[in-house]
C-alpha positions as CSV (number, residue, x, y, z in Angstrom):
1,X,-28.0,-25.4,57.6
2,X,-29.2,-23.8,60.8
3,X,-29.5,-20.4,59.4
4,X,-31.4,-21.9,56.4
5,X,-33.9,-23.2,58.7
6,X,-34.2,-19.9,60.7
7,X,-34.6,-17.8,57.5
8,X,-37.2,-20.4,56.1
9,X,-39.0,-20.3,59.3
10,X,-39.3,-16.6,59.4
11,X,-40.5,-16.6,55.8
12,X,-43.2,-19.1,56.4
13,X,-44.3,-17.4,59.6
14,X,-44.4,-14.0,57.8
15,X,-46.6,-15.5,55.0
16,X,-48.9,-17.2,57.5
17,X,-49.4,-14.1,59.8
18,X,-50.0,-12.0,56.6
19,X,-52.7,-14.4,55.7
20,X,-54.2,-14.5,59.2
21,X,-54.0,-10.8,59.9
22,X,-53.7,-8.9,56.6
23,X,-55.8,-11.4,54.9
24,X,-58.7,-10.6,57.2
25,X,-58.2,-6.9,56.4
26,X,-58.7,-7.5,52.8
27,X,-61.6,-9.8,53.5
28,X,-63.4,-7.0,55.3
29,X,-63.1,-5.0,52.2
30,X,-64.6,-7.9,50.2
31,X,-67.5,-8.1,52.5
32,X,-68.1,-4.4,52.1
33,X,-68.0,-4.8,48.3
34,X,-70.7,-7.4,48.2
35,X,-73.1,-6.4,50.9
36,X,-73.0,-4.3,54.0
37,X,-75.0,-2.1,56.4
38,X,-74.0,1.3,57.8
39,X,-73.6,-0.2,61.2
40,X,-71.5,-3.1,60.0
41,X,-69.3,-0.6,57.9
42,X,-68.7,1.5,61.1
43,X,-67.6,-1.7,62.9
44,X,-65.3,-2.7,60.1
45,X,-63.7,0.8,60.0
46,X,-63.1,0.7,63.8
47,X,-61.8,-2.9,63.8
48,X,-59.1,-2.5,61.1
49,X,-58.3,1.2,61.5
50,X,-55.6,0.8,64.2
51,X,-53.8,-2.2,62.7
52,X,-54.1,-2.3,58.8
53,X,-50.8,-0.7,58.2
54,X,-49.0,-2.8,60.8
55,X,-50.3,-5.9,59.2
56,X,-48.4,-5.2,56.0
57,X,-45.2,-5.6,57.9
58,X,-45.4,-9.3,57.4
59,X,-45.6,-9.0,53.6
60,X,-42.6,-6.5,53.7
61,X,-40.6,-9.1,55.7
62,X,-41.6,-11.9,53.3
63,X,-40.5,-10.0,50.3
64,X,-37.2,-9.0,51.9
65,X,-36.5,-12.7,52.9
66,X,-37.3,-13.9,49.5
67,X,-35.1,-11.3,47.9
68,X,-32.1,-11.9,50.0
69,X,-32.5,-15.5,51.1
70,X,-33.9,-17.0,47.9
71,X,-32.9,-14.8,45.0
72,X,-33.4,-17.5,42.2
73,X,-37.0,-17.9,43.3
74,X,-37.5,-14.1,43.6
75,X,-36.2,-13.6,40.2
76,X,-38.5,-16.1,38.5
77,X,-41.6,-14.7,40.4
78,X,-40.8,-11.1,39.7
79,X,-40.2,-11.9,36.1
80,X,-42.5,-14.6,34.9
81,X,-45.2,-13.5,37.2
82,X,-44.6,-9.7,37.1
83,X,-48.0,-8.9,35.7
84,X,-50.1,-10.4,38.5
85,X,-47.6,-9.2,41.1
86,X,-47.8,-5.7,39.6
87,X,-51.7,-5.8,39.8
88,X,-51.4,-7.1,43.4
89,X,-49.2,-4.2,44.4
90,X,-51.4,-1.6,42.8
91,X,-54.4,-3.0,44.6
92,X,-52.6,-2.9,47.9
93,X,-51.4,0.8,47.1
94,X,-54.8,2.2,46.0
95,X,-56.6,0.2,48.8
96,X,-54.5,1.7,51.4
97,X,-54.5,5.2,49.9
98,X,-58.2,5.3,49.6
99,X,-58.8,3.9,53.3
100,X,-56.4,6.7,54.7
101,X,-58.1,9.4,52.6
102,X,-61.6,8.2,53.6
103,X,-60.8,8.5,57.3
104,X,-58.4,11.3,57.4
105,X,-59.4,13.7,54.6
106,X,-59.6,17.3,55.8
107,X,-62.9,17.9,53.8
108,X,-65.3,14.9,53.9
109,X,-68.1,15.1,51.5
110,X,-70.4,12.5,50.2
111,X,-69.0,12.3,46.7
112,X,-65.4,11.8,47.9
113,X,-66.3,9.4,50.7
114,X,-68.0,7.3,48.0
115,X,-65.1,7.4,45.7
116,X,-62.7,6.4,48.4
117,X,-65.1,3.7,49.5
118,X,-65.3,2.2,46.1
119,X,-61.5,2.2,45.6
120,X,-60.9,0.5,49.0
121,X,-63.4,-2.3,48.5
122,X,-62.4,-3.0,44.8
123,X,-58.7,-2.7,45.9
124,X,-59.3,-5.3,48.4
125,X,-60.9,-7.7,46.1
126,X,-58.1,-7.3,43.4
127,X,-55.4,-7.7,46.0
128,X,-56.8,-10.8,47.6
129,X,-57.7,-12.2,44.1
130,X,-54.2,-11.8,42.8
131,X,-52.4,-13.1,46.0
132,X,-54.1,-16.4,45.1
133,X,-53.5,-16.2,41.4
134,X,-49.8,-15.7,42.0
135,X,-49.4,-18.6,44.4
136,X,-51.5,-20.8,42.2
137,X,-49.3,-20.0,39.3
138,X,-46.3,-20.9,41.2
139,X,-47.8,-24.4,41.7
140,X,-49.4,-25.1,38.3
141,X,-46.2,-25.8,36.4
142,X,-46.7,-23.4,33.4
143,X,-43.7,-21.2,34.1
144,X,-41.2,-21.4,31.3
145,X,-38.0,-19.6,32.0
146,X,-36.8,-20.2,28.5
147,X,-40.1,-18.9,26.7
148,X,-39.6,-17.2,23.5
149,X,-42.9,-15.4,23.2
150,X,-44.8,-13.0,25.4
151,X,-47.9,-15.1,25.9
152,X,-45.9,-18.2,27.0
153,X,-43.6,-16.3,29.2
154,X,-45.9,-13.8,30.9
155,X,-49.5,-14.7,30.4
156,X,-50.0,-18.5,30.3
157,X,-48.4,-19.0,33.8
158,X,-51.0,-17.3,35.6
159,X,-54.1,-16.8,33.2
160,X,-55.6,-20.1,33.5
161,X,-58.5,-21.9,35.3
162,X,-56.5,-23.2,38.1
163,X,-54.7,-20.1,39.1
164,X,-57.8,-17.9,38.9
165,X,-59.8,-20.6,40.9
166,X,-57.0,-20.4,43.7
167,X,-57.5,-16.6,43.6
168,X,-61.2,-17.0,44.3
169,X,-60.5,-19.5,47.0
170,X,-58.2,-17.0,48.7
171,X,-60.9,-14.3,48.4
172,X,-63.4,-16.6,50.1
173,X,-61.0,-17.7,52.8
174,X,-60.1,-14.2,53.6
175,X,-63.7,-13.0,53.8
176,X,-64.4,-15.9,56.0
177,X,-61.7,-14.9,58.3
178,X,-62.7,-11.2,58.4
179,X,-66.4,-12.1,59.2
180,X,-65.3,-14.5,62.0
181,X,-62.9,-11.9,63.4
182,X,-65.6,-9.1,63.3
183,X,-68.2,-11.1,65.2
184,X,-66.8,-10.1,68.5
185,X,-66.1,-6.5,67.6
186,X,-69.5,-5.1,68.7
187,X,-72.2,-6.1,71.0
188,X,-75.1,-4.9,68.7
189,X,-77.2,-8.2,68.2
190,X,-78.0,-6.9,64.6
191,X,-74.4,-6.4,63.7
192,X,-73.3,-9.7,65.4
193,X,-76.0,-11.6,63.4
194,X,-74.9,-9.9,60.3
195,X,-71.2,-11.1,60.7
196,X,-72.4,-14.5,61.9
197,X,-74.5,-14.9,58.6
198,X,-71.4,-13.7,56.4
199,X,-69.1,-16.1,58.2
200,X,-71.0,-19.2,57.6
201,X,-71.9,-18.3,54.0
202,X,-68.1,-17.5,53.2
203,X,-67.2,-20.8,54.9
204,X,-69.7,-22.7,52.6
205,X,-68.3,-20.8,49.6
206,X,-64.7,-21.7,50.5
207,X,-65.6,-25.4,50.6
208,X,-67.5,-25.2,47.2
209,X,-64.6,-23.2,45.6
210,X,-62.1,-25.8,47.0
211,X,-63.8,-28.4,45.1
212,X,-63.7,-26.1,41.9
213,X,-59.9,-25.8,42.6
214,X,-59.5,-29.6,42.2
215,X,-61.6,-29.7,39.0
216,X,-59.4,-26.7,37.6
217,X,-56.3,-28.6,38.5
218,X,-57.5,-31.7,36.5
219,X,-58.5,-29.5,33.5
220,X,-55.1,-27.8,33.5
221,X,-53.1,-31.0,33.8
222,X,-52.1,-30.8,37.4
223,X,-52.6,-34.1,39.2
224,X,-53.5,-32.2,42.5
225,X,-55.8,-34.9,43.8
226,X,-53.2,-37.7,43.3
227,X,-50.5,-35.6,44.9
228,X,-52.8,-35.0,47.8
229,X,-53.7,-38.6,48.5
230,X,-50.0,-39.5,48.1
231,X,-48.9,-37.2,50.8
232,X,-50.1,-38.6,54.2
233,X,-49.4,-35.2,56.2
234,X,-51.4,-33.2,53.7
235,X,-54.2,-35.7,53.9
236,X,-54.2,-35.5,57.6
237,X,-54.2,-31.6,57.6
238,X,-57.1,-31.7,55.1
239,X,-58.8,-34.4,57.2
240,X,-58.6,-32.3,60.2
241,X,-59.9,-29.2,58.4
242,X,-62.8,-31.0,57.0
243,X,-63.7,-32.9,60.2
244,X,-63.9,-29.7,62.2
245,X,-66.4,-28.1,59.8
246,X,-69.5,-29.2,61.9
247,X,-68.0,-27.7,65.0
248,X,-67.0,-24.6,63.0
249,X,-70.5,-24.1,61.9
250,X,-71.8,-24.5,65.4
251,X,-69.4,-22.1,67.0
252,X,-70.1,-19.5,64.4
253,X,-73.9,-19.9,64.7
254,X,-73.7,-19.6,68.5
255,X,-71.4,-16.5,68.2
256,X,-68.7,-17.9,70.3
257,X,-66.0,-15.3,69.7
258,X,-62.9,-16.8,71.0
259,X,-63.4,-20.3,70.0
260,X,-64.7,-19.4,66.5
261,X,-61.5,-17.1,66.0
262,X,-59.3,-19.9,67.0
263,X,-61.0,-22.4,64.8
264,X,-61.0,-20.1,61.9
265,X,-57.3,-19.5,62.3
266,X,-56.8,-23.1,62.7
267,X,-58.8,-23.8,59.5
268,X,-56.5,-21.5,57.6
269,X,-53.4,-22.9,59.0
270,X,-54.4,-26.5,58.2
271,X,-55.3,-25.6,54.6
272,X,-52.0,-23.5,54.0
273,X,-50.0,-26.3,55.9
274,X,-51.4,-29.0,53.5
275,X,-50.4,-26.9,50.5
276,X,-46.9,-26.5,51.9
277,X,-46.5,-30.1,52.8
278,X,-47.8,-31.1,49.3
279,X,-45.1,-29.2,47.6
280,X,-42.1,-28.9,49.8
281,X,-39.3,-28.5,49.1
282,X,-40.5,-27.2,45.8
283,X,-41.3,-23.5,45.7
284,X,-42.1,-23.1,41.9
285,X,-43.0,-25.8,39.4
286,X,-41.6,-25.2,35.9
287,X,-43.2,-26.2,32.6
288,X,-40.4,-28.7,31.8
289,X,-41.2,-30.8,34.7
290,X,-38.5,-29.4,36.9
291,X,-38.8,-27.1,39.9
292,X,-37.0,-24.5,41.9
293,X,-36.4,-26.0,45.4
294,X,-36.2,-23.8,48.5
295,X,-32.9,-25.4,49.7
296,X,-31.2,-25.5,46.3
297,X,-32.2,-22.0,45.6
298,X,-31.0,-20.5,48.9
299,X,-28.5,-17.6,49.0
300,X,-24.9,-18.2,50.0
301,X,-24.2,-19.3,53.6
302,X,-22.7,-15.9,54.4
303,X,-25.8,-14.2,53.3
304,X,-28.1,-16.4,55.1
305,X,-26.1,-15.9,58.3
306,X,-26.4,-12.1,58.1
307,X,-30.1,-12.3,57.2
308,X,-30.7,-15.0,60.0
309,X,-29.2,-12.9,62.7
310,X,-31.0,-9.8,61.4
311,X,-34.4,-11.6,61.7
312,X,-33.6,-13.0,65.1
313,X,-32.3,-9.8,66.7
314,X,-35.0,-7.6,64.9
315,X,-37.8,-9.9,66.2
316,X,-36.7,-9.1,69.8
317,X,-37.7,-5.5,69.1
318,X,-40.5,-5.8,66.5
319,X,-42.6,-8.7,68.1
320,X,-42.9,-6.9,71.5
321,X,-43.9,-3.7,69.9
322,X,-46.4,-5.3,67.7
323,X,-47.9,-7.1,70.7
324,X,-48.2,-4.0,72.5
325,X,-49.9,-2.2,69.7
326,X,-52.4,-5.0,69.6
327,X,-52.9,-4.8,73.4
328,X,-53.4,-1.0,73.3
329,X,-55.9,-1.0,70.3
330,X,-57.5,-4.4,70.4
331,X,-57.3,-5.5,74.0
332,X,-60.3,-3.6,75.3
333,X,-62.8,-6.1,74.1
334,X,-65.7,-5.4,71.7
335,X,-66.9,-1.9,71.1
336,X,-70.2,-0.8,72.6
337,X,-73.5,-1.3,70.5
338,X,-73.9,1.3,67.9
């Protein structure tokens, strides 16, 4: 039981950190896709350049933990949801490749730079959208392990109003995180105002799309609102998130870097925490009314023991190294005005 808790804790922590850190990288690309300025684009490039590869470490850890620690869940996701997962991975690959070529290509010309930029920003949108679609599909209850036709088995679980709305909510949240993080990356008043404006607009978009998610759940037969009001802890988390919105708007408007970053991270944690508390211990809802639970779908105790010790010992080396990376590249404060 102890190692199950260790492995599950690392899995949840990895997903959370990937959302808070990697999600902000994706969100920066979404901001560039919809509107940007030359100065803002330079700030974004400097901000995510040293750490964007390191942030994917959390996704790798989450995938490894899922594969080894919860094989039954991994099997269903990689089978029934292999189309959105495949598109997600393609987006991550093309996005990362384009970013690397854009900044390190030996020959930089206008045509190639424009191509790399377009691949990067569209890859960011596709990746973010399909992260949300995948998790939305896991919660909706349309996955049928015994499906006998292609549409029911591989399309219906994720190609629906609810899953797509969760994808857009994820996109808005990640863009909001990115904008808040980027406020303190430069002292140029014009650039700061640009990201401040983007932050509160994406926050408003997140709230609006959050409402759409509940409407989509109702349309697709998921009693999400009833589940929410029947879960006191989820209601408390959502209540804190909603109650802090006025203060969130105020800190963003005033450009308070540290407080706005902390509050943006807390907002994300509260939303993800409410989602987790709403479904735990269920990881995947099935079309027959059943579910795959985390505890019941765990690997044998011997496997969990090996995996748990590997995570505990590995964290002693990985976490200090990662912290040092952030200190070296991000601990110097905002860049000078450009």
